N, C-alpha and C positions, 0 to 999 in steps of 0.2 A: 504494499499500500504506499503510495508516495505521501511525503510529509505534508505536501500543500492539502491533501484531503484530510489529514488529521488535525493539522492547525484550526480549519474552520469548524470542527465538530463541538469543541469546547464552547465558543461563543453562541452558538445556536442553542445548545442544550442550556447554558446558562439562561438565556432569554426567555426559553420554554419554561424552564423551572421558577424563574422570576414572576412569569405571567401566572402561573398556577398558583403560587404562593400568594400573589397579589388578589387573585380571585377569592381564595379561601378566606384571606382576611377582610376583604370588602363584605363577603357574606357574614362574617361574625359582626362587623361594625355598621351594618348596612341599617338594622332597626333604631339605631341611635342618630343616624344622619338625616339632614333634610331631604325631601324627596327631589327627584329630578336631577338635573345636570348640576346644581350647586352642590349636592351631596358628594357626586362623583368628584368635583372640582376641589372641595374641601379635603376629600380623602386622599386623592392624588398629591395634593400641595403638602398636606401633612406627612405622607408616607415618604415623599421625595425629601423633604428637610431631616426626617429621622433617619433614612436610609443612605442617603448621598452626601448630603451637605454637611450635617452635622459631624460626620466622621473626618471631612478634610478641615473643619474648624478645630476640631479636637487635636488631631496631628499638629496643627499649626501653633495653637495655643498652649497646650499641657506639653507637647514632647518637642517643641520647637523644631519641627521638620517643616520647611516651607512646600506647599503643594505646587507642583508645576503646573504650567498652562494645560498640558494634557490631562491632569487629574480634574481640572475646573471644566474642560469639555467634555470629559466623560461624566462628571456630576451633572453637567446642564442637558447631555444627551438622556441620561436615565431619568432627570427629573421631568423631561418633556414626555418620555415614554410612561411615567408614571401617572402624570396628570391626564394623558390621553387614554390610557387605558381604564383611569378612574372614571372618567366621562362615558366611555364606551360601556364599561360594567353599569353605570348608573342609568343609562338609557335602555338597556337590554334586560334589566332585573324587573321581574314581576313577582310580586308578592302573592304566595298562595297560602290561602287560610286552611 
């Protein structure tokens, strides 16, 4: 198997696992969120801050490690992914009693 095929498996699997985990967390948090797209936007922003932006600030403030520009680009990309997934989940979620 060529190395180029192996290299791309990791990010794809990581995004799939993140999407599954995000959906499960949204399912648990959904009863306490506002209805509609505002709830998805709120959940996506809070998830992005906790999962991606906070570790960058933690490394900068407590461990004195300067995050590189690539780190901030990654955090921004993942934050956009989280907000978009939150809004998609909020629109597709139907409450069943």
